[in-house]
N, C-alpha and C positions, 0 to 999 in steps of 0.2 A: 572523554565524551565530547570531543570538540565538533563532531559531525553528527547530525541527526535531524529529527523532525520535532518541532515544538507543538505540543498538544494544547488544547484549550485550557488545561490546568497549568500550563507553563512548564511541563515536564519534557525533557529532551529524550527522545527515543532513538534507538539505533536505526540508521538507514544510510548505508554507505553510498556515496555518489559513484556512479559507474566510472571505471577507468577510461582514459583516453583511447587505449587500444580496443576496449570493448565497444565504445561508441563508434570508432572508425570501422570496426568489423561489421557492426550492425548497419551502418550507413552504406558500406560497399555492397552488402548482400541485398539491401533494399533497392539500391540503385540498379543492381543487376536484374532484379525482378521487374522493376519499372521499365527499364530499357527493353527487356524482353517483351513486355506487353506492348510497348510502343512499336517495336519491330513487327509484332504479329498484326497489330492494327494496320500498319503501313502495307503489309503484304496483302491483307484483305482489300484495302482501298485500291491498291495497285491492280488487283485482279479485276476491278470494275472498269478500269481503263477509261476509254473516252465516253462512257455512259454518263459521266458526271460533268456538269458545266463548270466553267472557271469559278464563277461566284459560289456555286455549291461546294466546289473543292476547297476554296478558301475558308468557307464557313465550317466545313468538316475539319479542316486543319486546325482552326482555332479551338473547336470542340475537343479534338484529340489532345491538344496542348493543355487545356484546362482540366481534362480528365486525368491526364498523367501527372500534372504538377499539383493539382488541388483535390479533385474529387476522390481519387484512389487513396492518397494518404489520409485525408479526413475520415473517409468511411472506415478504413482499416483501424486507425487509432481510436475512433469512437466505439466501434463494435468490440474491439479487444481490450478496451480500457488501457491504451498506451503500449500495446505489444504488437508490433509488426512482425513479419516473418524474420527479418534480420535481427530484430531485438530479441525475439524468442530464441533464435539460435545462439545469440551472444549472452543470453541470460540476464537481460536488463529490461527495465520498464520505465516509461515516462509517467511521472506522478506530479501532482500539484506540490507547491512549496509546503503545504501543510500535511503532505503525505497521502492525501486522498486521490482517488482515481480521476483521470482527466475526463472531461466532458466534450461535447461537440464544439463548444466555444473555444476551448483550449486547442483542440485539434485544428480548428479552422484558422486560428491566429498563427499557429506554428506553420501551417501549410502556406498561407498567404505570405507570411514573412520569408518563408523558404524559397519562394520564387525569385526573390532578390538576392538573398545571401547564399543560396545553394546553386540554383540553376544559372542565374545571370552572371554570377561571379565565379562559377566553377567551384563553389564551396570554399573559396579563399576567406571570405568574410566570416563564415561560420567557423572555420578552422582557427583563425586568429582569435576570435571572441572566446571560443571554447578553451583555448590555451591560457588566456588571461583570466578567465573566471575561476574562482576557487571550487565551484561545483561543476565545472565543465559545461556551463550553459552557453548555447548559441544565442543569437539575437532573438529568435523566435521563442526560446525558453524564457528569456528575460521579459519579453513583452507579455507572454501568456502566463507567467508565474509558474513555470514547470521546470523539472530537471530529470535526468536519468539516474535511476538507482539500480543497484545490484539486487536481483531476486533469486539467484542461484549461487550457492556456495557461501552466501553471507549469513545464513541462518543455521543454527545447530540445535539439536535437541538438548534442552536444559534438564539437569537432574531434578527429580521431584523434591518439593519442599517438605521437610519433616517438622512436626510439631515439637518444640523443646518441651521435655516432660515437666520441667519446673514452671513453665508458663501455661500449661494446659488448663488448669483450673481457672486462672484469670481470663484466658482467651474465651473459654466457653461462656462466661457471663458478661463479657465486654460488648459494648455497642459500637459496631464499626460500619453501620449502614451509610454513613456520610463519607466513607473513603472513596475518592474519585477513581474511576477505572484507569485513567492515565497514570496516576500515581502508583496504583497497584502493579501495573505493567512495568513501570520503571523500576520498582522495587524487585520484581521478579527477575528482570534482566540483570540487575545489579547482583543479586544473590547467585544467579547462575554463573556469572563470570568473576565473582569476587576474588577467587584464587589466582586469577591472571592479572590482577591490577597491582600497581605499585602500592606498598603498604600505606604510604601517606595519603595517596588518592583514595584507597579503599576506606580508610578511616574517615576522611572528609566526606566522601559521598554517602557513606553509611549514616553518619550523623545528620547530614542534610535531609536525607530521605526519611529517617526516623523522626526528625523534628516536624516535618510536614505531616507525617502519618499520625503523630500524636495529637494534632489539632482535630483530627476526624475520628479519634477513638476515645471512648470513655468507659470506665475510668482509665487513667493512664497506667502503664505497666508498673510493676513494683520498682521502687528506687534501686538504682544501680544496675538495671537490666542493660545488657549489651545491645547496641542498636541493631546488629544483625540478628540476634535472637528475637528481639521484639518484632522486626519485620517478618521473620520466618513464622512466628506464632500468629501474627495477623493474617498473613497470606494462607497459611494452612487452615486456620479456622474459617476464613472467608470461603475457601475452596470447598470445605466440608459442608458449610451452610448452603452454598449454591447448589451443590450436588443433592443435598437432602430436599431443598425446595423444588428442584427440577423433578426429582423422583416422586414427590408428593403431587405435584401438578400433573404428572403423567398418570398416576393412579386415579386422580380425580377425573381427568379427561376420559380415561377408559371406562370408569363407572358411569359417567354421564352418557357416553356413547351407547352403552348397553341399555340404559333407560330409554334413550331416544328410539332405539330400534324396537322396543316393545310396544304393543298395541293394546287398546286403542288410544290415540292422542297422548302418547308419552306417559300414560298411566300404567304402573306395574300391574301385571295380571294378578287376579285374586288367588290367594292360596287355598287350595281345596281342603 
């Protein structure tokens, strides 16, 4: 688990940085689209011919440059939360260092920095910086606090967590409301890929996650409980409780909606 996102609870979650090839493919596709838009605008302006004065032409030229270099990238990244056409095709996304979606501020910083490291230097600065950075960040990513992650092919369906029968009684009566969501997610990912880990790493990670979970669960599991069985029992019980609570809330909302629709003034009709 050397790569990932650090949550507020200090738990490292899986998030593989995009490969150099994926980033280059996305950049080339985006460049092709932007150049195509620039050519289209030039053709339109050329059709106007001499109808535009020299000063107006220079102003329009500056506006076109700003639109191509800044406005279009910022708008696309903001509206798509970090997925341009090229990134969508390459299966990557730009996210913040904490794993959250990028906002207007991040997209603006990336675009403004890109005018120097991408356009004015033909991408050489961005290429060198990306090769030297362990997450493939260019200068704009370093300044904005973002990086590219894989969003296609990096995730797989995890097998369902089963309740260990010997811990069912304890889990049903245990208080696990203080279990952080980040820790539960980390435990779920660990159990889903435990069979692929090195035995020593599997044992170490299992004990670390179990020790963190025990601080949020009361009473503790029976003495001698295996860490992975403890985590499975906690996650299975937590899942069942959340499902039951959601089902109960849905029934309550349905019943209240029926009462609201009855007249007059939300008072049930009298029974004949």
